[in-house]
N, C-alpha and C positions, 0 to 999 in steps of 0.2 A: 609440514603442516601449512595449509593454505587457508587464507581468510577471505571473507567477502560478505556481500549483502544480497539479500533477496528482496527486490523492490516490488511491492504490490500495492493495490489500492483501486478504488472505483475509477471508472472512465473520467478523464478530465482532471484528475487529482494532481497531475504533474509528474508522472513516473519517468517518462522519457526526458522531460526537462530536468528532472532531478539527476538522472544518470549522466546527462550532458554536463551539468554544473559540477556534480560530485567528482566525476572523472577529471575535470580540469583542476579542481581544488587539490585532489590527492596527488596529481602529477606535480602540482606547484610545490608541495611539501616533500617531494622526492620519491613517492611510491610509483611503481610501474603498474598501470591499471589495464585490465582487459574487460570490456563491456560485452556481455553476451545478450543479444536480443532474442528473447523467446516469445515475442508477440508477433504472430503471423499476419496480423492486420497492419502492422507498422511498416509502411513502405516509404516513409520519409524520415530517415534517421539523421539527427543533427550531430551525432558523434561518430567516431571511427569505430566500426564494429569488428570485434575479433572473431565472433561466431554469430551467424545469423540463421535463424530457423527457416527463413525464406529459401535457403539452399536445400532444405529438406521438404518443406510443405508450405503452401501459401493459402491464406484464407480465401482469396478470390477464386482460386482453382477448386477448392473444396466446395464452396458454395455453388459454383457452376456445375460441377460434376455430380454432386449428390443432392442438388436442389434444397440446400439448407439455408437458413437465415444466419446472421452474424453470430448469434449466441450458440446455436447448434454447431455451426462451423468451427467456432473456437474450441468447443468441447471435443469435437472430432480431431482437431489439430493436436490438442494435448494428449488425447488417447494415442494418436499416431506417434507422437514424440516418445511417449512412455514405452511403446512397443519397439521403438528404434533408439532406445537409450544408448546403445553401443555407438551410434553415429555421434551423439553428443559427447560421450566420454572420449572418443578418439580425438575430437577437436579440442577438448579441454586439457588433455594430458600435456601437450607441448607448452601450455601456459602455466603449469603448476610449479615451475622452478622458481620464478621470481615475480609472479603477477598477483595483484589484488583483484578479486573478481566482483563484478557488478552484474547481477542477473535482472534484466528488464522483462517483467512478465506482463501478460495481457491484463486488461482492466475489467474483465468479467468477474464480478465478485463471487458468483457461484462456484468458481474454480477453487476458491480458498476457504469457503465455509461449508460447502455441500459436497462437491465432487472430490474424489481422492486422487485423480491422476496427477495434478500439479504437486501435491504432497508426496506422492510416490516417487516422482521424478527427483525431487529435492533429496529425499531420504536415501535413494539409491546412489546419488552423487556423493552425499556425505559419507556413506559407508565405503564405497568403492575407491573414492579419490581422497579420503581423509580430509574433508573440508570442514572448516569452522565458519558457519554462516549465521547471520542474524537477519531476521525479517524486519524490514523497514516498511511499515504500513502507512501510506500517505492518505490523508483525508483533507479535503479542501476546507480551509478555515472559514469560508463564508457560511458554512453550515451552522456555525455558532450564532449567527444572526437570527435563526429560526429554531425555537425550542424543539419542535417536533422533528425537524431534520437532524438536530443535534442528538436527540435520543436515538434516532435510527443509526447515526454514525457510531454511537456507543455500543449498540447491539451488534452492529457489523464488526466492530473492532474486537469485542469480546468473543463473538463466534469464530472469528478468524484466528485469534490467539489460541483458543481451545482446540480448534481443528488442526492447525498447522504444527503445533508442538515444537516450535522453534524459539530460541531467544528472540524477544519481540520488542520493538519500539514503535509506538504510535506517534505520528507526526502531523501536526496541523500545518499543511503547506500553504504557500501563497499568503503568509501572514502579513506581508507588506500591502496587500490589497484589501484587507478586512475593513478598513475605514470606508471603503467605497459602498459598503452595504448598511451604513448607518451605525449609530451608537449601540453597543452591546448592552443588554439588560443588566449584566453583572461585569465585574472586573475579569480580565483575561485569565487570572489565576483560577477563578471558579471553573472555567472550561478546561483548563489543563490538568488540574488536580483531581477533579471528579470526586469530591468528598461528600457533599450533601445535596442530593438532587431534589429534596423537598421544596427548595426555593424555586426550582425549575418547574415543578408540578403546579405551583401557584400561577406561574405565567401561562402554562398550558390550560389551566382551568378557565382562564379568561378568554380563551378562543372558543367561540360558539360552535365552530366546526368540529371541535374535538370533545365536546361535552359528553357525548354518548360513549366515548372511549376513556372516560376519566378513570374508571376503576382498572381497566387494562393498563393504562399508562402508569398508574401508581405501582402496579405489580411488576411491570417491566423494569421500572426504575429500581424497585426493590431487588430484583434479580441482579442487576448491574452492581448495586451496592453490596449485595451478599457475596458475590465473587470477589469484589474489591481488587480487580486486576487491571482495570483500564485507567490509564493516565496518558497525557499527551505532552510532547515537547513541541516547540514552535520552530518554523523554518522560513527564512527569506533566502532563497537560493542565490540571490545576487549580493548578499551581504556576507563578507568574509568571516566576521565574528559569529554570525548565526550558524554558518556551515561548519566552522571550526568547533563550536560547542557541540553540534550534533555528531561530528566525527569522533570526538572524545567519548561521547556516550556510547556510540556504536562500538568503538574499540574496547570498551569495558564489557559490552554485552557479548561480543563474539570471541573475546579473549585475546585480541591482538595486542593490547597494551601489556598484558601479563607475559606474552611470549617474547616481547622485545621492548622492555620499558625504556632502556637507554635510547633505542632508535626512535621511539615515539617522542621523547623529549627533544631530540635533535630535529625531528620533523617540524614540530610546532614552534621551535625557536626560529626556524626559517620564516615562518609567517609573522612572528612577533617583530622581527627586524625588517621585514619586507614592506613593499608599498601597500597602501590601504586598498587601492583599487586592484582588481584582478580581472583578467580577460575572460568575460563570460558573455555568451550569446545565447538567448533563449531559444530561438528557432531561426536558422538561416532560410528555411523554406518549409512549406507544408502543403500537401496536396488537397484539392477540393474534396476528393473522395474520403480522405482521412477525416476531415472536418465533419462530413455527413455521417460517417461511421461513429465518431465520438458522440455526436448529438443523439444518434439512434440508440447507442448502448446506454447513454445516460437516461434517456426516456424509458427504456425497458427496465433499467435498474429501479427507477422510482416507481414504475408501474408494478413491478414484482413485489416491492416492499409493501405498497399499499394493499395489494391483493393478499399478501401474507398476513398483514395486520388485520384485515377484515375477517379472514378465515379464522384467525386466532381468537378474535372477538366473538365470533359465532360459537366456537367450541367452548370458550370461557363462559359464556352465558349459560351453557347447559351443564358444565361440570368444571367449576373454577379450580378446585383443589387438584384434580388430575392434570389439568392443563399446566398449572404452575409446576408440578413435579416433573412432568414430561419436558417442559422447557428447561428446567434446571438440569 
C-alpha cells in the first residue's frame, strides 16, 4: 500500500513550491519521497524529479506542432498522458516499495472541475497500483482580501472536490504574505471555516461594480453553504509547525497514520527534538518563459470565471429556478 498527495490548484498558487518544501520536510522526518512532475509546462524544477512528464511530452512542442495556446496545449498533454498511462505506470512501479509520492499537476483549473482526463489518470493509478492518495488543493491566501475573489475560490474548491472524488484538503497557501494585502474584513477563522457567508454578502453589496449581480451572488453563496463541504487550512511553507500540522491532516486524510501509527509518532518526534529552522529554498531559479506562462494562465483563469459568471447571470435572469437546480 503506497501513500501520497495529488497537488492541484490555480496558476501561481504555489504547487511546485509546495512540492519542493513538502519533499524536504518529509525527508527530514524520515520518509523517502518521490516527486512526480506531471506539469508539461514546468521546465524549471526546484526539486529532484523521480518522474518527469517532459520525457513523454512537452507543452512547447505541442503548441508549436498543433498551433495551440497554453490551455489547449495542456488539455492535449493530459489526453496524451492518459492514452499513454502505461508509460507512467512503468516508471512508478520501481518507486512503490518504499516511497511516498507527490504528484505535481498543471495549474489549469479546467482540468480538475471540467475535463475528465486528469481524474481518469489518477483513478487508473489508484486501481492498478493500489495507491492511497489525497488531493491537496492550494488557493492563494491573498484572495481572502477580495470578497468576490474569495467567493470564486470557494466555487472552484467545491467544483473540484465534487469532480475529483478524492479525499480532499483545501489549503490557503502563502499565508505568511497575506498581511501585504491589507487588513482582512473578518478574522482569519471566518475564511477558513466558511460557516456563514451572509456577512460576506454585505461586503459584496457595498461594491457598486457587483450591484447587478447581487441576487446571483446570494444564490451562489447559498449553494456553497448547502453543500457544506468547503473549508480551508492554512500553510506557510517555510514554517516547520505549519507544514507539520498540514502533514498530520493529510496523513489522516489518505490513511497513512492508520497504516503505521507507531511510525508516524516516531517521525514527528524527530521534528519535536530537532532544530527550529529547516533547509528550505523557494526557487533556486526560474525561467522568464515560465513567468510569462504563469501570468498568462492566471489572466485566462480570471477571464474565464468572469465570462462564466456573466453567462450564468444572463441565464439566471430568464429562469432562476432552473439555473439553481442545474448548478446544484
